VODRENBA-995774 format. One line per 2 residues: number of its first residue (from 1); their letters; for each residue x, y, z of N, C-alpha, C, O. Coordinates in Angstrom, 2 decimals, padded with zeros to 5 digits. Layout:
N
NUM> A> X/Y/Z/X/Y/Z/X/Y/Z/X/Y/Z; ... $
//
This chain:
94
1> MT> 000.92/-000.98/000.08/-000.09/-000.04/000.02/000.75/001.45/-000.01/001.55/001.75/000.88; 000.53/002.11/-000.88/001.29/003.60/-001.20/000.63/004.55/-000.57/-000.56/004.72/-000.83 $
3> TE> 001.27/005.33/000.37/000.44/006.41/000.98/001.05/007.67/000.20/002.27/007.79/000.11; 000.20/008.57/-000.34/000.81/009.78/-000.84/000.47/010.89/000.10/-000.60/011.03/000.69 $
5> AT> 001.68/011.81/000.20/001.37/012.68/001.12/000.33/013.80/000.55/000.47/014.02/-000.65; -000.55/014.44/001.12/-001.25/015.59/000.60/-000.64/016.74/000.72/-000.24/017.12/001.82 $
7> PT> -000.49/017.46/-000.39/000.40/018.95/-000.43/-000.49/019.76/000.65/-001.71/019.64/000.76; 000.41/020.68/001.49/-000.26/021.49/002.55/-000.21/022.85/001.63/000.82/023.01/000.97 $
9> TT> -001.13/023.74/001.54/-001.04/024.86/001.12/-001.39/025.81/001.98/-002.49/025.86/002.53; -000.31/026.74/002.17/-000.61/027.94/003.07/-001.05/029.12/002.02/-000.43/029.39/000.99 $
11> TT> -002.11/029.69/002.41/-002.82/030.85/001.78/-002.19/032.16/002.55/-002.33/032.39/003.75; -001.55/032.86/001.74/-000.78/034.05/002.22/-001.50/035.16/001.33/-002.02/035.03/000.22 $
13> LT> -001.35/036.59/002.33/-001.81/037.64/001.34/-000.75/038.68/001.73/-000.09/038.73/002.76; -000.75/039.51/000.67/000.18/040.75/000.68/-000.52/041.87/001.06/-001.50/042.18/000.38 $
15> TT> -000.12/042.76/002.32/-000.69/043.67/003.19/000.25/044.85/002.65/001.48/044.78/002.63; -000.58/046.04/002.16/000.26/047.12/002.13/000.13/047.99/003.42/-000.91/048.37/003.96 $
17> VR> 001.41/048.19/003.79/001.77/049.22/005.24/002.07/050.49/004.75/002.88/050.58/003.82; 001.41/051.75/005.35/002.01/053.03/005.00/002.23/053.70/006.31/001.48/053.67/007.29 $
19> FF> 003.55/054.41/006.16/004.09/055.02/007.33/003.83/056.75/007.31/003.86/057.38/006.26; 003.62/057.24/008.36/003.44/058.70/008.42/004.35/059.22/009.46/004.66/058.67/010.52 $
21> AG> 004.71/060.31/009.02/005.64/061.51/009.73/006.71/060.67/010.20/007.41/060.10/009.37; 006.88/060.55/011.24/008.07/059.92/012.11/008.20/058.66/011.67/009.28/058.20/011.29 $
23> AA> 006.97/057.96/011.68/007.14/056.37/011.49/007.81/056.13/010.14/008.53/055.15/010.01; 007.57/057.12/008.95/008.17/057.04/007.60/009.59/057.29/007.76/010.41/056.63/007.12 $
25> EA> 009.96/058.26/008.65/011.46/058.64/008.80/012.11/057.45/009.52/013.19/057.17/008.99; 011.83/056.76/010.45/012.19/055.58/011.08/012.02/054.33/010.13/012.82/053.43/010.36 $
27> AG> 011.16/054.12/009.12/011.13/052.99/008.33/011.91/053.16/007.20/012.29/052.19/006.54; 012.25/054.58/006.87/012.94/054.86/005.56/012.34/054.79/004.44/012.84/054.82/003.31 $
29> TG> 011.06/054.68/004.81/010.21/054.59/003.36/008.85/054.95/003.84/008.68/054.85/005.06; 007.70/055.38/003.03/006.53/055.72/003.09/005.53/054.61/003.23/004.63/054.55/004.06 $
31> TT> 005.81/053.78/002.35/005.06/052.45/002.12/006.26/051.09/001.78/007.34/051.05/001.20; 005.44/050.15/002.44/005.85/048.68/002.44/005.03/047.86/001.86/004.02/048.30/001.33 $
33> TV> 005.31/046.58/001.87/004.24/045.51/001.89/004.70/044.33/002.64/005.88/043.99/002.61; 003.82/043.70/003.30/004.46/042.48/004.09/003.54/041.44/003.56/002.42/041.72/003.12 $
35> EV> 004.06/040.16/003.60/003.19/038.88/003.30/002.89/038.23/004.76/003.67/037.82/005.63; 001.55/038.28/004.72/001.10/037.54/006.15/000.21/036.09/005.95/-000.11/035.88/004.78 $
37> PA> -000.14/035.29/006.73/-001.18/034.31/006.45/-002.35/034.88/006.12/-002.61/036.05/006.42; -003.26/034.02/005.39/-004.64/034.39/005.35/-005.38/034.31/006.85/-005.20/033.27/007.50 $
39> GA> -006.17/035.33/007.41/-006.57/035.43/008.53/-005.84/036.13/009.64/-006.30/036.24/010.77; -004.49/036.66/009.18/-003.90/037.59/009.80/-004.26/038.76/010.44/-004.79/039.62/009.73 $
41> TV> -004.09/038.99/011.71/-004.41/040.38/012.40/-003.38/041.47/012.18/-002.24/041.29/011.75; -003.99/042.74/012.55/-002.94/043.83/012.72/-001.61/043.41/013.46/-000.48/043.70/013.07 $
43> DT> -001.91/042.68/014.58/-000.73/042.36/015.54/000.35/041.39/014.56/001.58/041.33/014.69; -000.42/040.70/013.62/000.55/039.61/012.84/001.45/040.51/011.79/002.62/040.33/011.43 $
45> VV> 000.50/041.57/011.43/001.21/042.58/010.45/002.63/043.26/011.17/003.74/043.36/010.64; 002.22/043.68/012.47/003.27/044.36/013.21/004.21/043.73/013.46/005.32/044.23/013.32 $
47> AA> 004.01/042.20/014.00/005.17/041.10/013.98/005.96/040.97/012.72/007.19/040.97/012.75; 005.24/040.85/011.58/006.10/040.91/010.42/007.01/042.04/010.22/008.17/041.87/009.85 $
49> LR> 006.44/043.29/010.49/007.42/044.48/010.35/008.58/044.38/011.34/009.67/044.84/011.00; 008.44/043.84/012.50/009.56/043.84/013.50/010.63/042.79/013.09/011.74/042.83/013.62 $
51> ET> 010.30/041.76/012.05/011.41/041.03/011.88/012.22/041.76/011.07/013.32/041.22/011.01; 012.16/042.62/010.50/013.15/043.48/009.68/013.58/044.47/010.23/014.71/044.79/009.85 $
53> AD> 012.87/045.41/011.39/012.95/046.67/011.98/014.24/046.94/012.70/014.81/046.14/013.43; 014.59/048.00/012.44/016.01/048.30/013.39/015.20/048.95/014.66/013.98/049.09/014.79 $
55> ER> 016.10/049.25/015.43/015.95/049.66/016.96/014.91/051.05/016.81/013.93/051.20/017.53; 015.24/051.89/015.89/014.49/053.08/015.96/013.02/052.69/015.40/012.04/053.18/015.96 $
57> LT> 012.86/051.89/014.39/011.41/051.68/014.00/010.61/050.91/015.04/009.44/051.16/015.32; 011.36/049.94/015.62/010.82/049.18/016.74/010.05/050.07/017.63/008.85/049.87/017.84 $
59> KV> 010.76/051.12/018.18/010.36/051.97/018.98/009.07/052.60/018.69/008.21/052.68/019.57; 008.85/053.11/017.37/007.91/053.49/016.73/006.69/052.66/016.94/005.69/052.97/017.59 $
61> LD> 006.95/051.42/016.22/005.88/050.22/016.36/005.33/050.12/017.72/004.15/049.79/017.74; 005.89/050.31/018.87/005.77/050.10/019.95/004.69/050.98/020.55/003.96/050.71/021.50 $
63> VA> 004.71/052.16/019.78/003.75/053.22/020.39/002.55/053.88/019.31/001.78/054.82/019.55; 002.65/053.20/018.26/002.23/053.83/016.77/000.70/053.30/017.30/000.46/052.40/018.10 $
65> TW> -000.31/054.25/016.50/-001.57/054.06/016.38/-001.80/053.46/015.00/-001.19/053.83/013.99; -002.78/052.46/015.03/-002.96/051.71/013.70/-004.34/051.75/013.20/-005.35/051.68/013.89 $
67> LL> -004.27/051.88/011.83/-005.51/051.99/011.16/-005.74/050.95/010.06/-004.72/050.59/009.47; -006.83/050.43/009.72/-007.04/049.53/008.78/-008.30/050.02/007.98/-009.46/050.17/008.36 $
69> DG> -007.66/050.24/006.63/-008.44/050.78/005.56/-009.10/051.93/006.24/-010.33/052.01/006.27; -008.33/052.81/006.78/-008.57/054.24/007.18/-009.45/054.58/008.34/-009.97/055.67/008.55 $
71> RR> -009.58/053.22/009.24/-010.30/053.39/010.54/-009.31/052.81/011.64/-008.70/051.75/011.48; -009.24/053.51/012.62/-008.69/053.12/013.85/-008.92/051.66/014.42/-010.06/051.37/014.80 $
73> TE> -007.98/050.82/014.51/-008.17/049.61/014.87/-007.39/048.96/015.91/-006.41/049.62/016.25; -007.56/047.83/016.54/-007.11/047.16/017.45/-006.08/045.99/016.77/-006.22/045.56/015.62 $
75> GS> -005.13/045.62/017.62/-004.23/044.49/016.98/-004.95/043.18/016.71/-004.46/042.40/015.90; -006.12/042.88/017.36/-006.73/041.84/017.08/-007.72/041.76/015.86/-008.37/040.78/015.50 $
77> AE> -007.69/043.18/015.26/-008.48/043.11/014.04/-007.95/042.19/012.69/-006.81/042.24/012.22; -008.91/041.44/012.26/-008.48/040.54/011.08/-008.18/041.50/010.07/-008.91/042.49/010.07 $
79> VP> -007.21/041.45/009.16/-006.61/042.15/007.97/-007.17/041.36/006.62/-006.65/040.28/006.32; -008.08/041.84/005.95/-008.82/041.14/004.88/-007.70/041.42/003.64/-006.86/042.31/003.76 $
81> AG> -007.77/040.74/002.67/-006.91/040.68/001.64/-007.36/041.79/000.74/-008.52/041.96/000.39; -006.16/042.64/000.33/-006.32/044.08/-000.25/-006.20/045.10/000.64/-006.01/046.24/000.20 $
83> AT> -006.30/044.88/001.94/-006.34/045.94/002.80/-005.02/046.69/003.03/-003.94/046.13/002.85; -005.11/047.98/003.44/-004.02/048.83/003.46/-003.93/048.98/005.19/-004.97/049.20/005.82 $
85> VD> -002.86/048.88/005.76/-002.75/049.11/007.23/-001.92/050.46/007.44/-000.85/050.42/006.82; -002.13/051.55/008.09/-001.40/052.52/008.44/-000.78/052.64/009.81/-001.39/052.31/010.83 $
87> CL> 000.56/053.17/009.80/001.23/053.26/011.03/001.53/054.82/011.35/002.37/055.50/010.76; 000.60/055.29/012.48/000.68/056.70/012.73/001.70/056.72/014.03/001.56/055.88/014.92 $
89> PP> 002.58/057.57/014.07/003.29/057.64/015.43/002.49/058.73/016.11/001.65/059.42/015.53; 002.81/058.82/017.39/002.48/059.70/018.34/002.50/061.26/017.70/003.50/061.48/017.01 $
91> FA> 001.87/062.00/017.78/001.86/063.34/017.31/001.90/064.32/018.57/001.30/064.05/019.61; 002.61/065.40/018.39/002.89/066.41/019.53/001.68/067.64/019.17/001.37/068.10/018.07 $
93> GG> 001.16/067.96/020.49/000.17/069.04/020.28/-001.09/068.46/019.84/-001.26/067.24/019.84; -002.14/069.45/019.41/-003.31/069.40/019.25/-004.47/068.55/019.47/-005.59/068.92/019.12 $
//
């Protein structure tokens, strides 16, 4: 009897992350993309960013406000395919 292994398929999605103000300075770019598994949350996206972040960007990620498709969100929010995640650093004043 021969048993064939069933190939496992991991569905991933590419998410656009936009950085604003000091976050863009720390990231060295205004926009990047990260690949995360389907069903990922904003926290999963942030973890993917941390994998390549230097100390400066890590500090920003720790205190940033996150938007998902233009709306403030919590880290537990699921990121749908084609979504944009925005990283907003704390702003002075106002």
